[in-house]
C-alpha positions in Angstrom: 0.0 0.0 0.0 1.4 3.4 -1.0 2.0 6.0 1.7 0.7 9.5 0.9 3.1 12.3 1.8 2.9 16.1 1.9 5.9 18.3 1.0 6.5 21.1 3.6 9.3 23.6 4.2 10.1 22.9 7.8 12.5 24.1 10.5 14.0 22.1 13.4 15.8 23.7 16.3 17.6 20.5 17.4 19.9 20.1 14.4 23.0 21.2 16.4 23.8 24.4 14.4 22.7 26.9 17.1 19.9 28.1 14.9 17.0 26.9 12.8 17.8 24.7 9.9 15.2 24.9 7.1 14.6 21.9 4.9 12.0 20.8 2.4 10.7 17.5 3.7 7.9 15.1 2.9 5.8 14.1 5.9 3.4 11.1 5.8 -0.3 12.0 6.1 -0.7 9.4 8.8 1.3 9.5 12.1 1.9 13.2 12.3 0.4 15.5 14.9 -0.3 19.0 13.6 -0.4 22.0 15.9 -0.6 25.8 16.0 2.0 28.1 17.5 0.6 31.3 15.9 -0.3 32.8 19.3 3.1 32.0 20.9 5.4 34.9 21.6 8.3 32.6 20.9 7.3 31.8 17.3 10.3 33.8 15.8 13.0 31.1 15.2 16.0 33.3 14.9 17.0 36.1 17.2 16.6 38.6 14.4 13.0 37.5 14.0 13.4 36.9 10.3 11.6 33.5 10.4 8.2 33.5 12.0 6.5 30.1 12.2 2.7 29.6 12.7 2.4 25.8 13.0 4.1 22.6 14.1 4.4 19.1 12.9 5.3 16.4 15.5 6.8 13.3 13.8 9.5 10.8 14.6 10.0 12.2 18.1 10.9 15.7 16.8 9.0 18.9 16.4 9.2 20.7 13.1 8.1 24.3 12.7 6.6 25.7 9.5 5.6 29.1 8.1 2.3 27.7 7.0 -0.8 28.2 9.2 -2.5 25.2 10.8 -5.4 25.6 8.4 -3.0 25.4 5.4 -1.4 22.2 6.8 -4.8 20.6 7.4 -5.8 21.5 3.8 -2.6 19.9 2.5 -3.1 16.8 4.6 -6.6 16.3 3.5 -6.0 16.9 -0.2 
């Protein structure tokens, strides 16, 4: 059975670089927990505030941050 995936530009803070590392990744539509961080005052990933994230994807024991809103992610996951 084929696995459906969604391509997302995501950032992870735990990549050991001292800052956010952005990658284009494909997440499976099953097994991910989507969340919103739009109301969080900590949503700016870099000290300069140049990257603001609005949602999270929890997968594989890691949290990935995206510039997409939760509504945009839900739409992509349900497409």
